[in-house]
N, C-alpha and C positions, 0 to 999 in steps of 0.2 A: 273860500275864506281868504281874507287879505293877510299878507305876510305879517303885518304887525298885530294881527288878531289871533295868531297861532297860540293855543293855550299852553301855559307853563305851570300847570297845577302840580302840587307835591304828590309823589307816588313812590311805589317800590322801585321804579326805574331810577328815580333821582337818588335814592339811597345807595343804589349800586353804581351810580355815576354813569348811567346809560341814558341815551336819548333816542327817541323815535324820529325817523325822517318822515315828514308829511309834505304834501303838496299845497302850495298857497299861490295867491296871485300877487305879483309885485305892483309897484306904482304905475307901470306901463301896461298892465293888463296881461302880462306874460306869466305862464305857470313856472314856478321855481320851487326848489326844495328848501325846507326849513326844518330845523331841529326843535323838538318839543320834549319837555320832561314829562308830559302826560296831560290828560284832560279828565275831568271828573268821572264820566261813565267808564272810561277805560281803567281809571284808578280803582273804582269800586269793583269792577270785574277782576282785576289783577289781585286786589286784596282778598277777595273771596276765594280765588284759586289758591293763593298762598296759604290761607287759613285751612283750606281743605287738605292741602299737601301736608301741612304741619300735623293735622289731626291723624292722617293716615300713618305718618311716621311714628307718632306717639302710640297709636293703636298697635302697630307692628312691634314696637319696642316692648310694650306691656305683654303682648302675646309671647314674645321670646322669653321674657322674665318668668312667665307662667308656664313655660315649657310646652306651649301650644304650637309653636312654629320655630324655625331655625333662624339664626342671625342673617342668613342669606336674604330672607324676605325683608327684614328690617333695612339692610343696606340697600336693597333694590329700591325700596320706598324713599330712603334718605337721598339717594342719587337720582330721584325722579325718573326711574325706569319702570317699564312694565315687563311682563314675562317674555314676550317675543324679543324685545330688545336685549334683555339680559342673556337669554339663550343664545342669541346671535353673537354677542360679545364673548361669551365663554366657549362658544363652538359646540354646544350640546343641544339635543332635542328639547323642546319646551316641556314635554312630559317628564323628562329626566330632571330638569331644573326644578319643576314643581314637586317632584318626589324628594328632592334635596331640602325642601321646606320642612319635611317631617324631622323632628328632633332625633328620633332613633336612627334614621338614615344618615342625617348630617354627621352624627357622632362617628359613623363608620367610614366617612369619606377619606380617600387617600390624600396624602400631602400634595400630590400632583393636581388633583381636582381642587383642593382648597386653595392652592396657589393661583389657579386660574381665576377663581372668584376674587381673591385678595388683589390680584393684579388689576382686575376690572374696577374694583372699588378703591384702588390706590391705597391699600392698607396692608399691614402684615397679617400673617396667618393667625397669630395670637390675638390680635385685635378682632379679627373675623370671628374667632371662636368665643370671645368673651366681650359682649357689649357692656358699656358702662351702665351702672344701675341708677344713675341720677339723670 
């Protein structure tokens, strides 16, 4: 693709003021890098991925409010983490973190463990224990 043909479609990247670096051909036929705000296929894929993440966050929030899981799972989804990543950040085994998803176990966690999670999510312990209802 020629440098002047690099797509600049509207996308989630543009809203975040982020640009992709792509390769293009300049007037002399040399490969050069050019910044792009996105192109339609990538925009569609990115929008679909963001929608799926938002749905997973909302599902986790509802399950916390219904006392089916702990706020740890909600904040994990909110911060776009998975179980292995969260476990590595808090320095615990994955099975232990998954066990902390149980509301009955979560309520018994020590301040030290709660602080580990709060630090990872960059929130206070009180905010970790009580998610917003709206």
